[in-house]
C-alpha positions in Angstrom: 91.8 98.4 198.3 89.2 96.3 196.6 89.0 95.8 192.9 85.7 97.7 192.8 87.3 100.7 194.6 90.3 100.7 192.3 88.0 100.7 189.3 85.9 103.6 190.6 89.1 105.5 191.4 90.2 105.0 187.8 87.0 106.4 186.4 87.0 109.3 188.9 90.5 110.2 187.7 89.6 110.1 184.1 86.4 112.2 184.6 88.4 114.7 186.8 90.9 115.2 184.0 88.1 115.6 181.4 86.3 118.1 183.6 89.5 120.0 184.2 90.1 120.5 180.5 86.6 122.0 180.1 86.6 124.2 183.3 89.8 126.2 182.9 89.5 129.9 183.8 86.4 129.5 186.0 84.2 127.9 183.4 81.3 125.7 184.4 80.7 122.3 182.9 77.0 121.8 182.1 75.2 118.6 181.2 75.3 115.0 182.1 74.6 114.1 178.4 77.6 116.2 177.4 79.7 114.4 180.0 78.6 111.0 178.8 79.2 111.7 175.1 82.6 113.3 175.7 83.6 110.4 177.9 82.4 107.9 175.3 84.7 109.6 172.7 87.6 109.6 175.3 87.2 106.0 176.2 86.8 104.8 172.6 89.3 106.8 170.6 88.6 104.7 167.5 85.2 106.4 167.4 86.8 109.7 168.0 89.2 108.9 165.2 86.3 108.5 162.8 84.9 112.0 163.7 88.4 113.4 163.4 88.8 112.0 159.9 85.3 113.3 158.9 86.4 116.8 160.2 89.7 116.4 158.3 91.6 116.8 161.6 95.0 115.3 162.5 95.7 113.8 165.8 98.4 115.7 167.8 101.5 113.5 168.0 101.2 110.8 170.6 97.4 111.1 171.1 96.2 108.9 168.2 94.7 105.5 169.0 97.2 102.7 169.7 97.0 99.3 168.0 95.8 97.9 171.3 93.0 100.5 171.4 92.1 99.7 167.8 91.6 96.1 168.6 90.1 96.1 172.1 88.0 98.3 174.4 89.0 99.7 177.8 85.8 98.8 179.4 82.3 98.0 178.3 79.6 100.7 177.9 75.9 99.8 177.7 73.5 101.0 175.0 70.7 102.9 176.8 67.8 104.9 175.4 69.9 107.9 174.8 73.0 106.2 173.3 76.2 105.1 174.9 76.1 105.4 178.7 77.8 104.1 181.7 75.8 103.5 184.9 78.8 104.7 187.0 78.4 108.4 186.3 76.3 109.0 189.4 78.8 107.3 191.8 81.7 109.0 189.9 80.2 112.5 190.3 79.3 111.6 193.9 82.9 110.7 194.6 84.2 113.9 193.0 81.8 115.9 195.2 82.6 113.9 198.3 86.3 114.4 197.9 85.9 118.1 197.5 87.2 118.1 193.9 84.1 119.6 192.3 81.1 121.7 193.3 77.6 121.3 192.0 76.0 124.6 191.1 72.4 125.0 192.3 69.6 126.6 190.4 70.2 125.0 187.0 67.9 122.6 185.1 70.9 120.5 184.2 73.9 119.2 186.0 76.4 122.1 186.4 79.8 121.4 187.9 82.9 123.4 188.5 86.2 122.2 189.8 87.5 123.4 193.1 91.1 124.6 193.4 91.8 121.2 194.9 90.2 119.5 191.9 92.3 121.5 189.4 95.5 120.7 191.4 94.7 117.0 191.6 93.9 116.9 187.8 97.1 118.7 187.0 99.1 116.2 189.1 97.4 113.3 187.4 98.0 114.8 183.9 101.7 114.9 184.6 101.9 111.2 185.3 103.0 109.1 182.3 99.9 106.8 182.6 97.5 109.8 182.3 99.4 112.1 179.8 97.7 110.7 176.7 94.3 111.0 178.4 95.0 114.6 179.3 96.1 115.5 175.8 92.9 113.8 174.4 90.8 115.7 176.8 92.3 119.0 175.5 91.7 117.8 172.0 88.0 117.2 172.9 87.9 120.7 174.4 89.5 122.3 171.4 87.4 120.6 168.7 84.3 119.0 170.3 83.1 121.5 172.9 79.4 121.3 171.9 76.2 120.9 173.8 75.2 117.4 174.9 72.4 117.4 172.4 74.7 118.4 169.5 77.2 115.7 170.5 74.4 113.1 170.8 73.1 114.0 167.3 76.5 113.7 165.7 77.2 110.3 167.4 73.8 109.1 166.2 74.4 110.3 162.7 78.0 109.4 162.2 78.6 106.4 164.5 75.4 104.4 164.1 76.9 101.1 165.3 77.3 102.7 168.8 73.6 103.4 169.0 71.8 101.0 166.6 71.8 98.2 169.1 69.1 96.8 171.3 68.8 98.7 174.6 71.1 97.4 177.4 73.4 95.6 175.0 77.1 96.0 175.3 78.9 98.3 173.0 
């Protein structure tokens, strides 16, 4: 396995767990902007921490950002025209589709995904692994408290996390 393949698999696993949290009971996940903004908050829990504090919410035990997360970033994101973004979303979604873990629903103006039974099973298996448990709990926290439209999430990030968006285009966050 190459480093590039391993890195893609890591991102595919994270996005699968995120989508699973939002598609329980047959729900459809809609919007690439929503996916990017939720993933931004998942990957950068220090930014999520600021929103949680503004909302006067407490982190569930064991989900709060670690010291390492407070001092470093998991991987770089690039500032694009519409805020934090990662150019890997298209290959990640393609990988999920190709592996039969998600289905893309046709006839929608926006990206619309639902997990297959296999996708829910793999996400559940991953979420039970010690290395993914915190991620899974954070995904549930996002679902419980930040299940908004992509536009609403974008507006809030722009308003309350300006350092994530007030940078030159294509600069690293």
